[in-house]
C-alpha positions in Angstrom: 18.4 -51.6 21.9 21.4 -54.0 21.0 23.9 -51.7 22.6 23.8 -49.2 26.1 26.2 -46.8 27.5 25.1 -45.3 30.9 27.5 -43.2 32.6 30.7 -44.8 31.8 33.8 -43.5 32.1 37.7 -44.4 32.2 40.3 -43.3 34.1 43.7 -43.8 33.6 46.3 -43.6 36.6 44.6 -40.2 39.3 44.2 -37.5 36.6 43.7 -38.6 33.2 40.5 -39.1 32.0 39.6 -40.7 28.4 35.8 -40.5 29.0 33.5 -39.2 30.7 29.9 -39.9 31.5 29.2 -41.3 28.1 25.6 -42.1 27.5 24.3 -43.3 23.7 22.5 -46.2 22.8 22.6 -48.6 19.6 19.8 -50.3 17.6 20.3 -54.2 16.0 21.6 -53.3 12.5 22.7 -49.5 12.5 25.9 -48.3 11.3 27.3 -45.6 13.6 30.5 -44.4 12.9 32.7 -42.3 16.1 34.6 -39.0 15.2 36.5 -36.7 16.6 40.4 -35.4 17.2 43.3 -37.8 17.8 43.1 -38.4 21.8 39.6 -37.3 21.8 38.5 -41.1 23.5 37.5 -42.9 20.6 39.4 -46.1 20.4 38.8 -46.1 24.3 35.4 -45.8 23.8 35.5 -48.3 21.3 37.4 -50.9 23.0 35.1 -50.2 26.4 32.4 -52.5 24.4 33.7 -55.5 24.6 36.4 -55.0 27.4 39.2 -54.9 26.0 39.8 -51.7 28.0 37.9 -51.7 31.1 36.0 -48.8 31.9 36.0 -47.5 35.6 32.3 -46.7 36.3 28.8 -46.8 34.8 26.9 -50.0 32.9 27.6 -51.1 29.5 24.5 -53.1 28.2 24.7 -55.6 25.6 21.2 -57.6 25.2 20.5 -56.0 28.5 23.8 -58.1 29.8 26.2 -55.4 32.0 29.4 -56.2 30.3 31.5 -54.6 33.5 30.0 -56.9 35.6 30.2 -60.2 33.4 32.2 -62.9 34.5 35.3 -64.7 32.8 33.0 -67.1 30.9 30.1 -65.2 30.2 32.1 -62.4 29.0 33.8 -64.9 26.6 30.1 -66.3 25.4 29.7 -62.1 24.8 32.6 -61.3 23.2 31.5 -64.0 20.4 29.1 -61.9 19.4 30.9 -58.8 19.3 33.7 -58.9 15.8 36.7 -56.9 15.9 38.7 -55.3 13.3 41.5 -53.9 13.9 43.7 -51.0 12.3 46.7 -53.0 11.6 44.9 -56.4 11.1 46.2 -58.2 13.9 46.9 -61.2 11.3 49.3 -64.4 11.2 51.4 -63.5 8.6 53.2 -66.5 8.3 49.4 -68.6 8.5 47.2 -68.5 5.4 44.2 -66.6 4.8 41.9 -69.2 6.0 43.8 -70.6 8.8 43.6 -66.8 10.0 39.7 -66.5 9.2 38.9 -69.5 11.1 40.6 -68.0 14.3 37.7 -66.2 14.4 36.0 -69.2 15.5 38.2 -70.0 19.0 35.9 -68.5 21.1 33.8 -71.3 20.6 36.0 -74.0 21.2 38.2 -75.6 24.4 41.5 -74.8 25.2 43.0 -78.0 23.6 40.6 -77.4 20.0 41.9 -74.3 19.9 46.0 -75.6 19.9 45.2 -78.4 17.8 43.1 -76.0 15.3 40.2 -78.6 15.1 37.5 -77.0 12.8 34.6 -78.8 11.6 33.6 -78.9 7.5 30.7 -76.7 8.6 32.9 -74.2 9.8 35.2 -74.3 6.6 32.8 -74.4 4.5 31.3 -70.9 6.1 34.9 -69.2 6.5 35.1 -70.0 2.5 32.0 -68.5 1.8 32.9 -65.5 3.4 36.1 -64.9 1.8 34.6 -65.6 -1.7 31.9 -63.0 -0.6 34.3 -60.6 -0.1 36.5 -61.1 -3.3 39.4 -63.6 -1.7 38.8 -66.8 -3.5 41.7 -66.5 -4.9 43.5 -66.0 -2.1 42.5 -68.6 0.0 45.7 -70.8 0.7 48.2 -67.5 0.1 50.6 -66.4 3.3 49.1 -63.2 4.7 52.4 -62.0 4.0 51.7 -62.0 0.4 48.4 -59.7 0.7 47.7 -55.9 -0.1 46.8 -53.8 2.8 43.7 -54.0 1.4 43.5 -57.7 1.1 44.4 -57.9 4.9 42.0 -56.2 6.4 39.3 -58.2 4.4 40.5 -60.8 5.7 40.4 -59.5 9.2 37.2 -58.8 8.4 36.2 -62.4 7.3 37.4 -63.6 10.9 35.4 -60.9 12.7 32.2 -62.3 10.6 32.8 -66.3 11.0 32.0 -65.6 14.8 28.2 -64.7 13.4 28.6 -61.6 15.8 25.5 -59.2 16.4 28.2 -56.5 15.9 30.9 -55.3 14.0 33.8 -53.0 15.9 36.0 -51.2 13.6 38.9 -49.4 14.9 40.2 -46.9 12.7 39.6 -50.1 9.7 40.8 -47.7 6.8 43.7 -45.6 8.5 46.6 -47.9 6.7 45.0 -48.0 3.3 44.9 -45.6 0.2 41.5 -44.4 -1.1 40.7 -47.2 -3.1 41.1 -49.7 -0.7 39.5 -47.6 1.9 36.2 -47.5 -0.7 36.0 -51.3 -0.8 36.4 -51.8 2.9 33.8 -49.4 3.7 31.6 -50.6 0.8 31.6 -54.1 2.3 30.7 -52.9 5.8 27.9 -50.9 4.8 27.3 -54.1 2.9 27.3 -55.8 6.1 25.5 -53.9 8.0 22.7 -53.8 5.3 22.2 -57.1 3.8 22.7 -59.1 7.4 21.5 -56.9 9.7 24.5 -56.7 11.9 25.4 -53.7 13.7 28.6 -52.0 12.7 30.0 -49.2 15.0 33.3 -48.0 13.4 36.1 -45.1 14.6 37.0 -43.0 11.8 39.4 -39.9 11.1 37.8 -39.3 7.5 34.7 -36.7 8.4 33.3 -37.1 4.6 33.5 -41.1 4.7 31.3 -41.2 7.9 29.1 -39.1 6.2 28.7 -40.6 3.2 28.2 -44.7 4.8 26.8 -43.8 8.6 23.5 -44.1 9.8 24.5 -41.9 12.8 27.4 -39.8 14.0 28.8 -40.1 17.4 30.8 -36.9 17.4 33.4 -37.3 20.4 35.7 -34.4 22.0 37.8 -34.7 25.3 35.7 -38.0 26.2 32.6 -36.6 25.9 30.1 -36.8 23.4 29.4 -33.2 21.6 27.1 -34.3 19.2 24.8 -37.7 19.0 22.8 -37.7 15.2 21.9 -38.3 11.9 24.8 -36.9 9.3 22.9 -34.4 8.0 23.1 -32.3 11.2 26.7 -32.0 11.1 27.4 -28.7 10.2 30.5 -26.3 10.3 29.4 -25.2 13.8 29.0 -29.3 15.0 32.3 -29.8 13.3 33.8 -27.0 15.4 32.5 -28.2 18.4 33.8 -31.8 17.5 37.1 -30.8 16.2 38.1 -27.9 18.3 41.6 -26.7 17.2 41.8 -29.6 14.6 38.8 -28.0 13.0 41.1 -26.4 10.5 42.5 -29.7 9.3 39.4 -30.6 7.7 38.8 -27.4 5.4 38.5 -30.0 2.5 35.5 -32.4 4.3 34.0 -29.1 4.7 33.4 -28.9 0.8 32.3 -32.0 0.4 30.5 -31.4 3.4 28.5 -28.4 2.2 27.6 -30.5 -1.2 25.9 -33.0 1.1 23.9 -30.2 2.6 22.6 -29.3 -0.7 21.7 -32.9 -1.7 19.9 -33.4 2.2 18.1 -30.0 1.0 16.8 -31.7 -2.4 
């Protein structure tokens, strides 16, 4: 197993529990989608993995190493193996595409090398290769503020990939995009998982997208995992458990879900 959560909880203040005794494990190369209503704890769960948020208790094992017990230097090393893709891109708009992508190498640099922007020829070549793979070869020297949302998100993916990660953590990567751009992003993430063997864990609001692209679904409600299994196991009853009072907001996805159920049956 690449990643294991063992009895992980996160509490804010004295009375707000974001996660309660969460347990699951993820294998290398899996594509896992986390779904659930707003405020269910999806982003907290994802950000606990690389300790952007510190869990309150439990164990988070990455390659057998407990992230929660790791000191600063060890944590920096482990984070180089975990690429992060954000909903709002987290790019430096005044810098070029290639400069933003190379920022993904900062985890491997000393403070001085990072400040001076010292990157090797090999690192630059790798960045260009990744951008070409993602269809951004014509945007390499453009400022990021000249890009569309979908292009910015591909830059964010390239920045994560240049780290040579074992895992990509994607926090609502298509929430700000139109359907066409969303499909491009999800196709790239699926391809990264399939062809490169990189584990992808993604938070999604779109149930139909999660069902289409994932090897596995984690359904989260009120900080606990209420579903952990194959997309084919998601039905109306399971969606009701996951979404509770927000269940009615996913009626359109239900029609596609029923079509998928029919295809699984055949």
